[in-house]
C-alpha positions as CSV (number, residue, x, y, z in Angstrom):
1,M,-30.5,6.3,-26.2
2,S,-27.5,4.2,-25.3
3,E,-26.3,3.9,-28.9
4,A,-25.0,7.5,-28.7
5,T,-22.6,6.8,-25.8
6,P,-20.1,4.1,-26.5
7,A,-19.8,1.7,-23.5
8,K,-16.7,2.3,-21.4
9,T,-14.3,-0.6,-21.2
10,R,-14.0,-2.0,-17.7
11,T,-10.8,-3.7,-16.7
12,V,-11.6,-6.7,-14.5
13,L,-8.8,-8.3,-12.6
14,I,-9.3,-12.0,-11.6
15,A,-6.9,-13.4,-9.2
16,I,-6.2,-17.1,-9.9
17,D,-4.2,-19.9,-8.4
18,G,-5.5,-22.9,-10.3
19,S,-7.7,-24.1,-7.4
20,E,-11.4,-24.8,-7.5
21,H,-11.9,-21.5,-5.8
22,S,-10.3,-19.5,-8.6
23,K,-12.2,-21.5,-11.3
24,Y,-15.4,-20.7,-9.5
25,A,-14.4,-17.0,-9.4
26,F,-14.0,-17.0,-13.1
27,E,-17.3,-18.8,-13.7
28,W,-19.1,-16.4,-11.4
29,Y,-17.7,-13.5,-13.4
30,C,-18.8,-15.1,-16.7
31,K,-22.3,-15.7,-15.4
32,S,-22.9,-12.6,-13.2
33,M,-21.1,-9.6,-14.5
34,H,-19.4,-10.1,-17.9
35,L,-19.9,-7.4,-20.5
36,P,-18.6,-7.8,-24.1
37,T,-16.7,-4.6,-23.6
38,D,-14.8,-5.9,-20.6
39,H,-11.0,-6.4,-20.6
40,V,-10.2,-9.2,-18.3
41,V,-6.7,-9.6,-16.7
42,M,-6.1,-12.9,-15.0
43,I,-3.3,-12.7,-12.5
44,H,-1.5,-15.8,-11.1
45,S,0.4,-14.6,-8.1
46,V,3.3,-16.9,-7.4
47,E,5.2,-17.2,-4.1
48,F,8.5,-18.8,-5.0
49,H,9.8,-19.4,-1.5
50,T,6.9,-21.8,-0.8
51,V,8.2,-24.0,-3.6
52,L,11.7,-24.1,-2.0
53,Q,10.4,-24.8,1.4
54,T,8.7,-28.0,0.4
55,T,11.7,-29.8,-1.0
56,Q,13.9,-32.5,0.4
57,W,17.2,-30.7,0.1
58,Y,16.3,-28.8,3.2
59,Y,17.1,-31.9,5.2
60,T,20.4,-32.6,3.5
61,P,22.1,-29.2,3.3
62,Y,25.4,-30.6,2.3
63,S,24.2,-32.1,-0.9
64,F,22.4,-28.9,-1.8
65,D,23.6,-27.2,-4.9
66,S,22.3,-24.5,-7.3
67,S,21.2,-26.9,-9.9
68,T,18.7,-28.4,-7.5
69,I,17.1,-25.0,-7.2
70,N,17.2,-24.5,-10.9
71,D,15.5,-27.8,-11.5
72,L,12.8,-26.8,-9.0
73,M,12.3,-23.4,-10.5
74,Q,12.0,-25.0,-13.9
75,T,9.5,-27.6,-12.7
76,E,7.5,-24.9,-11.0
77,A,7.7,-22.6,-14.1
78,M,6.3,-25.5,-16.1
79,H,3.4,-25.9,-13.7
80,I,2.7,-22.1,-13.8
81,K,2.8,-22.1,-17.6
82,E,0.3,-25.0,-17.8
83,K,-2.0,-23.1,-15.4
84,L,-1.7,-19.9,-17.5
85,E,-2.4,-21.8,-20.7
86,H,-5.4,-23.4,-19.1
87,F,-6.9,-20.0,-18.1
88,A,-6.0,-18.5,-21.5
89,D,-8.0,-21.3,-23.1
90,L,-10.9,-20.5,-20.8
91,L,-10.8,-16.9,-22.0
92,R,-10.9,-18.0,-25.6
93,E,-13.7,-20.5,-25.1
94,H,-15.9,-17.8,-23.5
95,N,-14.9,-15.2,-26.2
96,I,-13.6,-12.9,-23.5
97,N,-11.1,-10.2,-24.4
98,G,-8.2,-10.4,-22.0
99,S,-4.8,-11.6,-20.9
100,V,-3.3,-13.9,-18.4
101,K,0.0,-13.3,-16.6
102,S,1.9,-14.5,-13.6
103,I,3.6,-12.2,-11.1
104,H,6.1,-13.1,-8.4
105,A,5.6,-11.5,-5.0
106,N,6.7,-12.1,-1.5
107,R,3.0,-11.9,-0.6
108,P,0.5,-12.9,-3.2
109,G,-2.1,-10.5,-1.9
110,E,0.4,-7.6,-2.3
111,G,1.2,-8.8,-5.8
112,I,-2.5,-8.8,-6.8
113,V,-3.1,-5.3,-5.4
114,N,0.0,-3.9,-7.2
115,A,-1.1,-5.6,-10.4
116,A,-4.5,-4.1,-10.1
117,R,-2.9,-0.6,-9.9
118,E,-0.7,-1.3,-12.9
119,V,-3.5,-2.4,-15.2
120,N,-5.9,0.3,-13.8
121,A,-8.4,-2.3,-12.8
122,D,-12.0,-1.2,-12.0
123,V,-12.7,-4.2,-9.9
124,I,-10.9,-7.3,-8.5
125,I,-12.5,-10.7,-8.3
126,T,-10.9,-13.4,-6.1
127,G,-11.9,-16.8,-4.8
128,S,-11.9,-17.4,-1.1
129,R,-10.4,-20.3,0.8
130,G,-12.2,-19.4,4.0
131,T,-13.9,-22.5,5.3
132,G,-15.9,-23.9,8.1
133,K,-16.7,-22.1,11.4
134,L,-13.8,-19.6,11.0
135,R,-15.2,-18.3,7.7
136,R,-16.7,-15.1,9.3
137,T,-13.4,-13.8,10.6
138,F,-10.9,-15.5,8.3
139,L,-11.4,-15.1,4.6
140,G,-8.1,-16.6,3.7
141,S,-5.0,-14.5,4.0
142,V,-4.8,-13.6,0.3
143,S,-8.4,-12.4,-0.3
144,D,-8.3,-10.8,3.2
145,Y,-5.2,-8.8,2.2
146,V,-6.7,-7.7,-1.1
147,L,-9.9,-6.7,0.5
148,H,-8.1,-4.4,3.0
149,H,-5.5,-2.9,0.6
150,S,-7.3,-2.5,-2.7
151,D,-8.1,0.9,-4.1
152,V,-11.1,-0.5,-6.1
153,P,-14.1,-2.7,-5.2
154,V,-13.2,-6.4,-4.4
155,I,-15.6,-9.3,-5.0
156,V,-14.7,-12.4,-3.0
157,C,-16.4,-15.4,-4.5
158,R,-17.3,-18.2,-2.2
159,H,-17.8,-21.5,-3.9
160,K,-21.2,-22.7,-2.5
161,D,-20.6,-26.4,-3.1
162,L,-17.1,-26.4,-1.5
163,H,-18.5,-24.2,1.2
164,D,-21.4,-26.5,2.1
165,M,-19.1,-29.6,2.4
166,H,-17.5,-28.0,5.4
167,H,-20.5,-27.0,7.5
168,H,-23.5,-28.6,6.0
169,H,-25.3,-28.9,9.3
170,E,-25.1,-25.2,10.1
171,D,-27.2,-24.0,7.2
172,H,-30.5,-25.6,8.1
173,H,-31.4,-22.9,10.6
174,H,-31.4,-20.0,8.2
Protein backbone atom coordinates (compact mmCIF):
# COMPACT_ATOMS: atom_id res chain seq x y z
CA MET A 1 0.00 0.00 0.00
CA SER A 2 2.64 2.48 1.04
CA GLU A 3 4.39 2.29 -2.37
CA ALA A 4 1.64 4.40 -3.90
CA THR A 5 2.22 7.38 -1.61
CA PRO A 6 5.77 8.76 -1.66
CA ALA A 7 7.05 9.47 1.81
CA LYS A 8 6.97 13.13 2.79
CA THR A 9 10.35 14.64 3.54
CA ARG A 10 10.63 15.72 7.15
CA THR A 11 12.94 18.55 8.05
CA VAL A 12 14.64 17.82 11.36
CA LEU A 13 16.58 20.61 13.04
CA ILE A 14 19.25 19.51 15.51
CA ALA A 15 20.70 22.23 17.74
CA ILE A 16 24.40 21.64 18.36
CA ASP A 17 27.14 23.31 20.40
CA GLY A 18 29.90 20.72 20.24
CA SER A 19 29.25 19.41 23.75
CA GLU A 20 28.58 15.81 24.75
CA HIS A 21 24.93 16.80 25.06
CA SER A 22 24.60 17.74 21.40
CA LYS A 23 26.54 14.64 20.26
CA TYR A 24 24.08 12.60 22.26
CA ALA A 25 21.12 14.42 20.67
CA PHE A 26 22.50 13.53 17.24
CA GLU A 27 23.08 9.89 18.22
CA TRP A 28 19.58 9.68 19.66
CA TYR A 29 18.13 10.99 16.41
CA CYS A 30 20.11 8.41 14.38
CA LYS A 31 19.02 5.56 16.60
CA SER A 32 15.44 6.50 17.40
CA MET A 33 13.82 8.48 14.62
CA HIS A 34 15.93 8.73 11.48
CA LEU A 35 14.16 8.04 8.19
CA PRO A 36 16.03 7.88 4.86
CA THR A 37 13.74 10.63 3.52
CA ASP A 38 14.65 13.08 6.32
CA HIS A 39 16.49 16.30 5.66
CA VAL A 40 18.56 17.19 8.72
CA VAL A 41 19.68 20.74 9.43
CA MET A 42 22.26 21.03 12.18
CA ILE A 43 22.36 24.52 13.66
CA HIS A 44 25.26 25.78 15.72
CA SER A 45 24.03 28.90 17.48
CA VAL A 46 26.89 31.18 18.45
CA GLU A 47 26.83 33.96 21.00
CA PHE A 48 29.73 36.20 20.11
CA HIS A 49 29.64 38.43 23.17
CA THR A 50 30.48 35.49 25.42
CA VAL A 51 33.73 35.13 23.51
CA LEU A 52 34.62 38.72 24.17
CA GLN A 53 33.71 38.59 27.84
CA THR A 54 36.23 35.88 28.60
CA THR A 55 39.33 37.67 27.34
CA GLN A 56 42.04 39.48 29.22
CA TRP A 57 41.74 42.83 27.45
CA TYR A 58 38.77 43.52 29.68
CA TYR A 59 41.18 44.15 32.52
CA THR A 60 43.53 46.37 30.52
CA PRO A 61 41.22 48.70 28.62
CA TYR A 62 44.01 51.04 27.59
CA SER A 63 45.86 48.45 25.56
CA PHE A 64 42.66 47.36 23.88
CA ASP A 65 42.52 47.82 20.12
CA SER A 66 40.40 46.50 17.29
CA SER A 67 42.98 43.99 16.13
CA THR A 68 42.62 42.17 19.45
CA ILE A 69 38.94 41.68 18.74
CA ASN A 70 39.64 40.61 15.17
CA ASP A 71 42.12 38.00 16.37
CA LEU A 72 39.56 36.72 18.86
CA MET A 73 36.84 36.60 16.25
CA GLN A 74 39.12 34.71 13.89
CA THR A 75 40.17 32.22 16.54
CA GLU A 76 36.52 31.70 17.44
CA ALA A 77 35.57 31.42 13.76
CA MET A 78 38.20 28.68 13.40
CA HIS A 79 36.74 26.77 16.36
CA ILE A 80 33.24 27.09 14.91
CA LYS A 81 34.44 25.92 11.50
CA GLU A 82 36.06 22.86 13.09
CA LYS A 83 32.85 22.02 14.94
CA LEU A 84 30.77 22.41 11.78
CA GLU A 85 33.17 20.22 9.81
CA HIS A 86 33.00 17.59 12.53
CA PHE A 87 29.19 17.50 12.36
CA ALA A 88 29.23 17.53 8.54
CA ASP A 89 31.48 14.45 8.73
CA LEU A 90 29.00 12.78 11.09
CA LEU A 91 26.19 13.36 8.60
CA ARG A 92 28.27 11.82 5.82
CA GLU A 93 29.32 8.84 7.97
CA HIS A 94 25.68 8.07 8.73
CA ASN A 95 24.59 8.69 5.12
CA ILE A 96 22.20 11.37 6.29
CA ASN A 97 20.97 13.97 3.85
CA GLY A 98 21.39 17.39 5.43
CA SER A 99 23.40 20.51 6.10
CA VAL A 100 25.25 22.21 8.91
CA LYS A 101 25.32 25.92 9.58
CA SER A 102 26.16 28.41 12.27
CA ILE A 103 23.99 31.35 13.19
CA HIS A 104 24.86 34.34 15.33
CA ALA A 105 22.26 35.44 17.81
CA ASN A 106 22.09 37.46 21.01
CA ARG A 107 20.28 34.53 22.54
CA PRO A 108 21.10 31.07 21.18
CA GLY A 109 17.58 29.83 21.94
CA GLU A 110 16.08 32.61 19.87
CA GLY A 111 18.50 31.84 17.03
CA ILE A 112 17.44 28.18 17.02
CA VAL A 113 13.71 29.00 17.00
CA ASN A 114 14.19 31.48 14.13
CA ALA A 115 16.30 29.00 12.17
CA ALA A 116 13.59 26.36 12.60
CA ARG A 117 11.04 28.76 11.10
CA GLU A 118 13.36 29.63 8.21
CA VAL A 119 13.99 26.02 7.21
CA ASN A 120 10.38 25.02 7.91
CA ALA A 121 11.45 22.40 10.44
CA ASP A 122 8.95 19.72 11.44
CA VAL A 123 10.70 19.01 14.72
CA ILE A 124 13.60 20.40 16.79
CA ILE A 125 15.99 18.15 18.69
CA THR A 126 18.26 19.64 21.32
CA GLY A 127 20.51 18.36 24.07
CA SER A 128 19.95 19.45 27.63
CA ARG A 129 22.45 20.67 30.15
CA GLY A 130 20.00 20.43 33.02
CA THR A 131 21.74 18.47 35.76
CA GLY A 132 21.38 17.36 39.32
CA LYS A 133 18.50 18.22 41.63
CA LEU A 134 17.51 21.28 39.64
CA ARG A 135 16.77 19.22 36.57
CA ARG A 136 12.98 19.22 37.02
CA THR A 137 12.65 22.98 36.93
CA PHE A 138 15.72 24.05 34.99
CA LEU A 139 16.36 22.40 31.65
CA GLY A 140 19.16 24.66 30.69
CA SER A 141 18.28 28.11 29.40
CA VAL A 142 18.68 27.29 25.70
CA SER A 143 16.54 24.15 25.59
CA ASP A 144 14.08 25.85 27.96
CA TYR A 145 13.72 28.84 25.61
CA VAL A 146 13.30 26.61 22.57
CA LEU A 147 10.65 24.49 24.34
CA HIS A 148 8.57 27.54 25.19
CA HIS A 149 8.89 29.44 21.91
CA SER A 150 8.98 26.81 19.18
CA ASP A 151 6.06 26.42 16.76
CA VAL A 152 6.86 22.72 16.26
CA PRO A 153 7.46 19.76 18.59
CA VAL A 154 10.72 19.88 20.53
CA ILE A 155 12.61 16.81 21.72
CA VAL A 156 15.04 17.49 24.56
CA CYS A 157 17.55 14.65 24.77
CA ARG A 158 18.96 13.93 28.16
CA HIS A 159 22.24 12.06 28.11
CA LYS A 160 21.64 9.19 30.53
CA ASP A 161 25.30 8.60 31.43
CA LEU A 162 26.06 12.26 32.01
CA HIS A 163 22.80 12.54 33.89
CA ASP A 164 23.56 9.63 36.23
CA MET A 165 26.94 10.99 37.21
CA HIS A 166 25.26 13.94 38.90
CA HIS A 167 22.66 12.20 41.01
CA HIS A 168 23.43 8.53 40.96
CA HIS A 169 22.06 7.92 44.44
CA GLU A 170 18.59 9.34 43.69
CA ASP A 171 17.65 6.77 41.08
CA HIS A 172 17.63 3.63 43.22
CA HIS A 173 14.16 4.33 44.59
CA HIS A 174 12.31 4.32 41.28
